[in-house]
KOLLUM-527489 format. One record per residue (C-alpha): residue in three letters; x, y, z. Coordinates in steps of 0.2 Angstrom, whole numbers, padded with zeros to 4 digits, always signed. Example, Ala and Ser with C-alpha at 12.3 -4.5 7.8 and 13.67 -1.06 7.14 Angstrom:
KOLLUM-527489
ala+0062-0022+0039
ser+0068-0005+0036
This chain:
KOLLUM-527489
met+0242-0331+1148
ile+0258-0328+1139
asp+0266-0342+1129
glu+0284-0342+1137
his+0291-0352+1122
gln+0285-0339+1110
met+0292-0325+1121
his+0309-0333+1122
ser+0309-0337+1103
ile+0305-0319+1099
ile+0319-0312+1111
ala+0331-0325+1104
thr+0328-0321+1086
ala+0331-0302+1091
ile+0348-0307+1099
cys+0353-0317+1083
glu+0347-0302+1072
cys+0359-0291+1082
arg+0374-0302+1078
lys+0370-0306+1059
glu+0381-0292+1052
arg+0396-0298+1063
pro+0400-0316+1057
asp+0414-0318+1069
gln+0402-0315+1084
gln+0386-0324+1078
ile+0377-0334+1091
asp+0366-0350+1088
ile+0348-0350+1092
glu+0349-0362+1107
glu+0362-0351+1115
ala+0351-0335+1111
lys+0336-0344+1119
ser+0346-0347+1135
ile+0350-0329+1135
ala+0332-0324+1132
lys+0327-0335+1147
cys+0340-0326+1158
ile+0333-0309+1152
val+0315-0314+1156
glu+0320-0321+1173
ala+0330-0305+1177
leu+0315-0294+1173
ala+0303-0305+1184
asp+0316-0304+1198
ala+0315-0285+1196
gly+0296-0285+1197
leu+0293-0282+1179
gln+0282-0292+1167
ile+0280-0294+1149
ala+0262-0294+1143
pro+0253-0293+1127
ala+0248-0276+1121
lys+0230-0271+1123
pro+0221-0267+1107
ser+0219-0248+1103
asn+0202-0241+1100
his+0209-0225+1093
ala+0208-0230+1075
ser+0189-0233+1075
ser+0185-0218+1085
thr+0193-0206+1072
glu+0184-0213+1057
asp+0167-0206+1064
ser+0174-0188+1063
């Protein structure tokens, strides 16, 4: 199961990072979290999901060569 709080926080942090070089357009973390929730809701309404990545087995299989 995905931790929704963590997902919203990751997206909110990315939103804030996008604005950090523009001091006149900075956004606070609470507003960014609200935007993140809207993004996740819009993706869900479109039938999309955010899921953890599956571990890759490629690294271990190439070591045997």
